[in-house]
N, C-alpha and C positions, 0 to 999 in steps of 0.2 A: 403600239401594242406588239407588233411583230418583232421589233428590235428587242423589246423587253423580254419577250418569250425566248428569243434566241440567246439572250444573255443567261436566262435560267437554264436552258438546255446545255450551254457550254459549261456552266458551273457544275451541273449535275454530272455531266460527262467526266469532268476533271475529278470530281469527288469519287467516282466509281473506281478510279485507279488507286485512290488512297485507301478506301475501305477493303478493296480486294487484297491489299497487302497487309491489312490489319491482322493481328493474331486472333485465333479462334477464341481464346479465353477472353479477350477484350470485347469481342462482339457479344459473347454470352453475358458478360458483366453488364453491358449497356442494357440489354433486354431485361435482365433481372431488375435493374433499377427502374426501367420503364413500367414493368408490372407493378412494382411498389407504388410508383407515382399514379398509376391508374386507380389503385385501391384508395389512395389518399385524395383523389380529385373527383369523387363522385358528384359532389355538389356543383362544381363548375361545369362538368361535362353534361350533367342532366339539365342544368339551367340552359345551356346552349342548345341542347336537343329539344327542350320545350319550346324554344323560340322557333325552331323549324316545324315542330308538330302543330303549332297553332295555325300555320298556313296551309295545312293539308286536311282534307275531309277525312274523318275517321272511317268512312265507308270505302275509301280508296284502298285497293289491295296493297299498295306500297306503304301504307301507314304502319303496318306491323314491321316491315323491314326497316323503316326509318326510326322506329321507337327504340330508345335505350332505357333500361331499367337498372336499378341497383344489382339485381341478379345477373343481368346480361353483362354489366361492367365487371362483376366479379369473375364471371366465366371468361371474359376477354383477358383479364389479367392472368388467370390460370393458364389459358392457351399460350400467352406470351411466355410464361415460365416454362411451359412444356417445350416450346420451340427452342428456348435458350438451353434447355437440358438435353435436347436431341443431339446426337453426334453430327457434326457438320460434314456435308459431303465434299466440301472444297479440299482439294489435294488428294482425294481418294484415287489410288492407282487402279484403274479399271482393267488394264491389260499390261503385261510386261513380258517381253521376250527378246532374245538375241537373234539377229538375222544371220544367215550363213556367212555374210561378209564381216561379222563381228560387231556391227552397229547394235547398240543397246536401245531398244525402243520401248517407251512407256506411253500409255494413253491415260491422261490424268484429268480428273473432273475440275472444272473451273467455272466461275460465275459467267453469266451472259454479259454483264456490264451494266447497261441501263435498261430497265423494264418500265414501260409505260402501261398504265392501267386506266381504263375508262369505265366508270361504273355509275349506277343510278343511286337512288335514295337509300344507301346502306352504309352508315358511318362505321359499322364494325369492320368493313372491308379496309378502311384506312389503317386500322391497327393490324389486321391480318397481313396485308400486303407489305407494310413496312417491316414487321417482325420477320417474315419469311425472306424478304429481299435482303435485309441487313444480315441475318444469320448466314445466308449463303453468299455474302460478299457482293451483292448487287446494289446499285443505287436505283431509286425509283422516282418516276414522274407520275403524279396522281391527278386525274381529272374526274372529280366527283360531280354529282348532279346538283343543280341549284336548290333542289328541295332540301338538301342536307348541308347547305353551305355554312351555316352557323356551327353545326356539330363538327364538321370537318376542320373548320378553322381552329376550333378549340382543341381538337385532337392534335393537329399539327403543331400548335403552340406548345402543347405538353411534350410532344416528342422532341421538338427543338430545344426545349428547356433541359431535358434529360441529356441530349447529345452535348449541349454546351457544358453542362456540369461535368460530363465525362471527358471533355477535351476532344470531342469528335466534331468534324465539320457538319454543320446543319444542311449543307448542300446535298447530302446524300439522299434526302427526301424533299421533294418540292410539290406543293399543291398548286395546280394551275387554276386560273379563274374558271368559274363555271359558265363559260360562254361557248358559242359555236365556233368562234374564231380560235379559241384555245384548242378545241377538238381538232379543227383542221390543221393547226400548226403541229400538234403532236403526231397526227397521222402522216405528216410530211416531213418529219424531223429526221431525214436521212443523214447518217453520219453521227447522229447523237443518240438515237434510240435503237437498241438491238432487237427488241421484240415488243409488240403492243398486244395487250390482252383485254378484250372487252368483257365486262361482267354485267349482264342485264338481259332484257327481253330480246326476242327475235329481231325486232326492228333495229335496235342498237347494234346488235352483232352483224346484221346484214349491211348496215351503213358502214361500219368500220371495215369489214372485209372488202366492200366494193370501192372504198375511197382511200384506203391506206397505201402509202408507198413504202412503208416499213413492214417487216414480217409480222404476221398476225397469228395468234393461237386462239381459236374460237372456243368460248366457254359459255356455260350458263343456261341458255334456253333449253327447256325440257318439256316435251309432251310425253308424259310418263304413264304407262299402263301396267295393270295387274291382271293376270289371267287366273280365274278360279276354275280349276280342272274338274273333270268328272270324278276324279279320285281325291279331291281336296277335302280337308277336315273343316267342318263348318265353324266350329268354335275358333280354331286357329285362323281361318279365313276372315272371320268377323274382326278379330283383334288386329290382324295385319292390315286389312283394308282401312279400318278406323284410324290406325296410327299413321299409315301412309298418306291418308287424305287430310286429317285434321290436326296432326301434331303442330305444324305451322303451314298454313295454306299458302302463304306468300312466297315460299322458297322453291327453288327449281327442282328439288327432288320430290315435291308433293305429287300425289296421285291425281291424274287428270281423267283417266278412262278405266273403268272396270269391265273386263271381258268375262263372260260366264258361259260355261258349257251348257248347252240346251238341256241336257239330262239333269241338271242341278237347279233349274229354275224354281222348283218348289222350296229350295233353301234360300232363295234370294231375300225374302223378308227378314230372315234371321241374320243373314250376312250384313244387311243394311240397318238393322235396328239401332245401332249406336250412332250411325250417321244421322238418323232422324233426330236423335237427342241433341246432336250438335248443330242441327239446322242446315244440313247439307242439301242443296237443291240438286236433284238428279234429273239429267236429260236422257231419257231412255228410249230405245228402239221399241217397236210395236210389241214384240214378244215379252221383253223384260218389263215393259210398262204394264202389261196385263198381269204379270206375275206379282207386281208390287201394288197394283190398284186395290184399294181397300185395306192394305197392310202398311202403307206409308202415307204420311200427311199429304193430302191432296194439293195443298198450297206449295209443297216442295217437289211435286212430281210433274215434270214437263216432258214434252216430246222432243226428239232430236231435229236438227236442221243441218244444212250443208256445212256448217262451221263447227259442229259439236266435237268431232274427233280430231280436229286440227288445232283446237284451242288449248293454250296453256292457261288454265283458269286463274291461278293465284287468288282464289276466293273459295268460299264454301259452296262450290258447285262442282259437278262431276258428270262426265259422260258414262253411259252404260250401254253395252252391246251384247247380244246373244250370239254365240258362235256354235258351229256344228261340231267342231273337233279341234284338236291341237293345231293342225295345219291351217285351219281357218283363223285361229288366233295369231299364228305366226305371220300369216298374210296381212292381217290387220296391222300388226306392229311394223312390218316391213313397209307398209304404205304410209302410215301416219306417225310412226315413232321418229324421234329426233336424235337417236343415238346416245341418249343420256343414261337412263336407268329403266329397267323393266323387271317384272317379277312374275313368278308362277307359284301357285299354291296347290300342291299335290302331294299325295303319299305314294305315288308311283315313281320309283327311282328311274326307270327307263324313260318315262315321259319327262322327268326333270332334267335328265342328262341331255336328251334331244333338244329341249327348250334352250338350255345354256349353250349348246353347240350351234344352234341355228339363229339365235337372236343377235343382231348386229348392233350392240350398244356397249358403251364404256363399262357399265356395271349391270350384271345380270344375276338376279336373286332367285333362290329357291326357298320358299317358306320363311321369308323375312321381308320386312317392308323396305321400300326404296328410300325411306327417310334416313337410312344409314349411309347413303352416299354423301359423305362429308369428310373433309380432311382430318378433323379431330377424331371422328369415329374410326377412321382407318389407321389411327396412331401416328398421323403426320404432324400433329400439333395444331395445325390450322391449314388453310388452303388458300391459294391465290385464285382458284377457280376450278370448275369441273370441265375439263377439256372433252369436247364431243367429236374431235377430229381424230384421224388415224395417223397422220404424219406427225411424228414427235410425241409429246406426252399425251396420255389418254386417261380420263377419269380424274379424281381429285389430284390437284397439283400441289405437292409439298416441296420440301427443300431440294431433293434430287431433280425434280421435274423442272426447276427453274435454273438449272446449270447446264453447261455444255461441256465439251472436252477439247483438249489440245494434245498433240503428239509431242513428246519430248525425246529427242534423239541424241545420244552421246556416242561419239566416235573416238578413234585413236589414229587419225591421219588417213582414213580410208578415202579413196577417190573413186568416182564412178567410171567404169570402162566405157 
C-alpha cells in the first residue's frame, strides 16, 4: 500500500510541472469540456450516488451533503464553466520595480504545485477542487470519505476521460483510497504535497492539524451565530434567521446560535415562526424559553445544556441565548465562535460598524444571512474551502487563494558589493 501510494504521489508531483506550464486557454478548454460532460452524465453520476446513499441513514446530517440531484449536477456544471471563464491568476504581476542597483524585480503569482484535500461525504467537492486546482495550474490529491466512495470514483472516471480526450495527463488529479492509511500517507507526503486542506467537521480538522507534517490550511468547521439587536427589524430578522438556519442545515455556513437582545424578547415568537414551520428544534436559555413558551411547538422547544453553544448542529436544531447588550453578544461570539461567519441584524449604523470591527471571523455580515459565505456567491466560481485561519488565505478560497508567488529578478551583470 505505501509503495503504491508513493508511486501516486510521485506521478502527481511530476504532472504538476506539466500543467503549470500549460497555456491558460488550454486549461479553460478542458474545464468547458468537463462541464459539458457533467451535463451529459447525469444518469451515471446519480446511479453511483444512489449506491452511496443507500448505505446512509436519511436522518444522518451528512445525508444532504452526500446527495446529488439533477439540479445540483446542473449547478456543478455551471460552476465549472464559471471557473473556466474567470481570469486565471497565474502569471499575474503582483509587484514590479527597479532597485537602485538597476535590478528589475517582479513578484509573480504561481501555482502551489500539489494540493492535497481531505474531505467527508461531499462528492461535489471532488468537482470543485479539481476545477479550481486545474484552472490555477495545480495538481491535486483527493482523499474523500468512504461514505461517498462510489460517487467519487464515478466523478474521477469522468474527469480522467475528459483529460484523456484533451491529451492531458490524468495524473494531475488522483483519488486516494478511502482508508486511514491513505490519510496518514497524505499527511506525511513531505516533498510531494505543498499544502493539505481538510474540509469537514472539527474532529477531522483537528486530526489533520495535529498529525500533518505538510503545511495545512484549516477550513470548514463553523459554529455560526446571528445577533438580533435591539434596533433590528423584525420582518427582516425573521427572513434572515430562517434562511441562515434552514436553507441547507448540513453546510458549514448554517446558523447554529441565535442571540437576541433582552429588550426584543417580545418579538421572539415572530422571529421564529418560520423556524417552527420548518421543524427546527430550539435549545433556549431560561429567558428566551419563557418568551417562546406557548408560542412555539412544545415538542420543538428544549432547554440548553453545556454543549448547546459549542455545537455545530448540521441539523434542524439551533441554540438560543438572551443577551443584555451588544457587548454581551460580542463576548459570546468571542468565546464560542469558530472564526467562520457571524451576522448582526440592526438598523443602527453605529452598532453595525462596531460589530464588524469587533468580531474576529472570516466573514462578518450586517443585515444578511451567513448562508452567503460561499465561493460561488462571492463571485469566485467555486471554492476549495472556507479558511478560518489568519495566516495565509481567509474566508472562501478561490483561484487566487490557492496560488503563491515567486520573485523574478533580471539583471545586467550587477554584482553585490
